[in-house]
C-alpha positions in Angstrom: 124.6 -29.1 204.0 121.4 -27.1 203.2 121.4 -23.3 203.4 119.2 -23.4 206.6 121.5 -25.9 208.3 124.6 -24.0 207.4 123.1 -20.7 208.7 122.3 -22.4 212.0 125.8 -23.9 212.3 127.5 -20.5 212.1 127.7 -18.7 215.4 126.3 -15.2 214.7 128.2 -12.1 215.7 125.0 -10.2 216.5 121.5 -11.3 217.5 118.6 -8.8 217.1 115.4 -9.6 219.0 112.2 -7.8 218.0 109.1 -8.3 220.1 105.8 -7.9 218.3 102.2 -7.6 219.4 99.5 -7.6 216.7 101.8 -6.2 214.2 100.4 -7.8 211.1 100.4 -4.5 209.2 104.1 -4.1 209.4 106.0 -7.1 210.7 107.0 -8.8 207.4 108.3 -5.5 206.0 110.1 -4.7 209.2 111.9 -8.0 209.3 113.1 -7.7 205.7 114.3 -4.1 206.5 116.2 -5.4 209.5 118.1 -8.0 207.4 118.9 -5.4 204.8 120.4 -3.1 207.4 122.4 -5.9 209.1 124.0 -6.9 205.8 126.1 -3.7 206.2 128.1 -5.4 209.0 129.3 -8.1 206.7 129.2 -10.5 209.6 126.9 -13.4 210.5 123.7 -12.1 212.2 120.4 -13.5 213.2 116.9 -12.0 213.9 114.5 -13.4 216.5 110.9 -12.3 216.3 108.9 -13.0 219.5 105.2 -12.9 219.0 103.8 -11.7 222.4 100.4 -13.3 222.2 99.2 -11.7 218.9 95.8 -12.4 217.6 96.3 -11.2 214.0 98.7 -13.8 212.6 101.8 -11.7 213.2 104.0 -14.9 213.7 102.9 -16.4 210.4 103.5 -13.2 208.5 107.0 -12.9 210.0 107.8 -16.5 209.1 106.9 -15.6 205.5 110.2 -13.9 205.2 111.7 -17.4 204.9 115.3 -16.5 205.8 117.5 -19.2 207.5 118.8 -16.4 209.8 115.3 -15.8 211.1 113.6 -17.5 214.0 110.0 -16.8 215.1 108.9 -17.6 218.6 105.3 -17.4 219.8 103.3 -17.9 222.9 99.5 -17.7 223.2 99.0 -15.2 226.1 100.1 -11.6 226.0 102.8 -11.2 228.6 104.5 -7.8 228.0 107.7 -6.6 226.5 109.9 -7.9 229.3 108.8 -11.4 228.8 109.0 -11.2 225.0 112.6 -9.8 225.1 113.7 -12.4 227.8 112.2 -15.2 225.6 114.2 -13.9 222.6 117.4 -13.6 224.7 117.1 -17.1 225.9 117.5 -18.3 222.2 120.1 -15.7 221.2 123.5 -17.0 220.1 125.2 -13.7 219.2 128.3 -12.2 220.8 126.4 -8.9 220.8 122.7 -9.1 221.6 120.1 -6.4 221.3 116.5 -5.5 220.6 114.6 -3.2 218.4 110.9 -2.2 218.4 109.3 -4.1 215.5 107.2 -1.1 214.2 110.5 0.5 213.1 109.7 3.9 214.6 113.5 3.8 214.8 115.3 2.5 211.8 117.5 -0.6 212.2 120.6 1.2 211.0 120.9 2.3 214.6 121.8 -1.3 215.6 124.4 -1.4 212.8 126.0 1.8 214.2 125.9 0.5 217.7 127.7 -2.7 216.6 130.4 -0.6 214.9 130.8 1.4 218.1 131.6 -1.9 220.0 134.3 -2.5 217.4 135.8 0.9 218.0 135.6 0.7 221.8 135.6 -3.0 222.9 135.5 -2.2 226.6 132.0 -0.7 226.6 129.0 -2.7 227.9 126.1 -1.3 226.0 125.1 1.2 223.3 121.6 2.5 223.4 119.5 4.9 221.3 118.7 8.2 222.9 116.1 10.8 222.1 118.2 13.3 224.0 121.4 12.9 222.1 122.3 16.3 220.6 122.3 14.8 217.1 118.9 13.0 217.4 116.1 14.0 215.2 112.8 13.4 217.0 109.2 13.8 215.9 107.4 13.1 219.2 104.0 14.1 220.8 104.4 16.9 223.4 102.7 14.8 226.1 105.2 12.0 225.7 108.0 14.5 225.8 106.7 15.7 229.2 106.4 12.1 230.5 109.8 11.2 229.2 111.5 14.3 230.8 109.9 13.6 234.2 110.7 9.9 234.1 114.4 10.5 233.2 114.7 13.1 235.9 113.5 10.5 238.4 115.9 7.9 237.1 118.9 10.2 237.5 117.9 10.8 241.1 117.4 7.1 242.0 120.0 5.2 240.1 123.7 5.1 239.1 122.9 5.3 235.4 124.8 8.0 233.5 122.5 8.2 230.5 119.9 10.7 229.5 117.3 8.3 228.0 116.6 4.7 229.1 113.4 4.0 227.2 114.2 4.0 223.5 113.5 0.6 222.0 116.9 0.2 220.3 119.7 -1.2 222.4 122.7 -3.5 222.0 124.6 -5.2 224.8 127.7 -7.2 225.4 126.6 -10.8 226.0 128.3 -11.0 229.4 126.2 -8.3 230.8 122.9 -10.0 229.8 124.1 -13.4 231.0 124.8 -11.9 234.4 121.8 -9.6 234.8 118.8 -11.0 233.0 118.2 -14.0 235.3 117.9 -11.5 238.2 115.2 -9.3 236.7 111.6 -9.0 237.8 109.9 -6.4 235.6 107.9 -7.7 232.7 106.6 -4.6 231.0 107.7 -1.0 230.2 110.3 -0.7 232.9 112.3 -3.7 231.8 115.0 -1.7 230.1 115.4 0.5 233.1 115.7 -2.5 235.5 118.3 -4.2 233.2 120.6 -1.1 233.1 120.1 -0.2 236.8 120.9 -3.7 238.0 123.7 -3.9 235.5 125.3 -0.8 236.9 125.2 -2.3 240.4 127.2 -5.2 239.0 129.7 -2.9 237.3 128.3 -3.0 233.8 128.0 0.8 233.8 129.9 1.7 230.6 126.9 2.6 228.5 127.1 4.9 225.5 124.2 6.8 223.9 123.9 7.3 220.2 121.6 9.5 218.2 118.4 8.3 216.6 115.8 9.5 214.2 112.4 8.8 215.7 109.4 8.9 213.4 106.6 8.3 215.8 103.9 6.5 213.8 101.2 5.9 216.4 101.4 2.2 215.6 99.8 1.0 218.8 102.9 1.5 221.0 101.3 4.5 222.9 101.5 4.7 226.7 98.3 5.2 228.6 98.0 7.0 231.9 97.7 3.6 233.6 101.0 2.5 232.0 102.6 5.7 233.2 101.5 5.1 236.8 102.7 1.5 236.5 106.1 2.6 235.3 106.4 5.0 238.2 105.5 2.3 240.7 107.9 -0.2 239.0 110.7 2.4 239.1 110.3 2.9 242.8 110.2 -0.8 243.3 113.5 -1.3 241.5 115.1 1.4 243.7 113.7 -0.3 246.8 115.1 -3.6 245.8 118.5 -2.2 244.9 119.1 0.3 247.8 117.1 -1.2 250.7 116.6 -4.9 250.1 119.8 -5.6 248.1 117.6 -8.1 246.3 119.6 -8.5 243.2 122.9 -9.2 244.9 121.2 -11.7 247.2 119.5 -13.3 244.2 122.8 -13.6 242.4 124.4 -15.2 245.4 121.5 -17.6 245.8 121.7 -18.7 242.1 125.4 -19.2 242.4 124.8 -21.4 245.4 122.2 -23.4 243.6 124.6 -23.8 240.6 127.3 -25.1 242.9 125.0 -27.4 244.7 123.5 -28.7 241.5 126.9 -29.3 240.0 127.9 -31.3 243.1 124.8 -33.4 242.8 124.7 -33.4 239.0 121.2 -32.0 239.1 120.2 -29.8 236.1 119.0 -26.3 236.7 116.0 -24.6 235.2 116.7 -22.4 232.3 116.1 -19.1 234.2 118.5 -20.2 237.0 121.6 -20.7 234.7 124.4 -18.2 235.3 128.0 -18.3 234.3 130.4 -19.4 237.1 131.9 -16.7 239.2 135.3 -17.4 237.7 133.9 -16.5 234.3 132.7 -13.1 235.5 135.5 -10.7 236.5 133.4 -7.9 238.0 136.4 -5.6 238.3 137.2 -6.1 234.7 133.6 -5.6 233.9 133.7 -2.2 235.3 133.3 -2.6 239.1 136.0 0.0 239.7 134.5 1.2 242.9 134.7 -2.3 244.5 138.3 -2.6 243.3 139.3 0.8 244.8 137.7 -0.2 248.1 139.6 -3.4 248.3 142.9 -1.7 247.4 142.3 0.9 250.1 141.6 -1.8 252.7 144.8 -3.7 251.7 146.8 -0.5 252.0 145.5 0.3 255.4 146.3 -3.2 256.6 149.8 -3.1 255.3 150.3 0.3 257.0 149.0 -1.1 260.3 151.4 -4.1 260.1 154.3 -1.7 259.4 153.5 0.4 262.4 153.2 -2.7 264.6 156.8 -3.7 263.6 158.1 -0.3 264.6 
């Protein structure tokens, strides 16, 4: 068996997705640095580069790394970070799956430390980098500090997410969380990370830990314009509306489950974005939905008490 075939036959422990848009100046070096860092885990890993409609040959330069653990995906039209990450996740095979900004403003050792945290605390759902962790070392423009502070204040007011920073481009998740939540998401750009964690919390995947980062902001084209800030604000309110008023994500999940059941009965294949694990494979209580479990227990207790009073 060739080295490439052997690498593909081994199920990786960790998949790291890195989206890139016109990153010819750095993508090859970044991919090599990612592999050097992941070697520290001494476990099978893979890196998936997703070229988000680049026009500068980023995909070809990433492929020049020529490592059997590397896959490079590309589509022609620029779609945004959410689409790029979702595309990479659809091809991920790891038990842990995460993403890292390809410009390496944050070093890939953060992903290594996140994976080690999963080994120490196997019941957590996600480990994310945080600029606001007390041990973080951040070199960051003042205006972006102000934007970030205001955005995180809004998030704490609207969602059941007990983290101080949702937007750092370094995150690692348990696969079950992504398999459950990603098919329900609607945001395609900057608020993708927020939507994932906010919807995950509604489904009980709320055990998220923050870890320190060192952020060397390089002004590599990842800046956020005023228009992007306004779009993030609108998207954030839209997520809150869908969660709290429309209950969109729960309804969407139920609809996909019905489609899955109907398709299985008719032996009709589903589209890729409709595939969800069966309900029996997702123990929401075990996944962290303690509130729902407590409510059910309380109802059962009241019913038993009522039956006891009726006998008396």
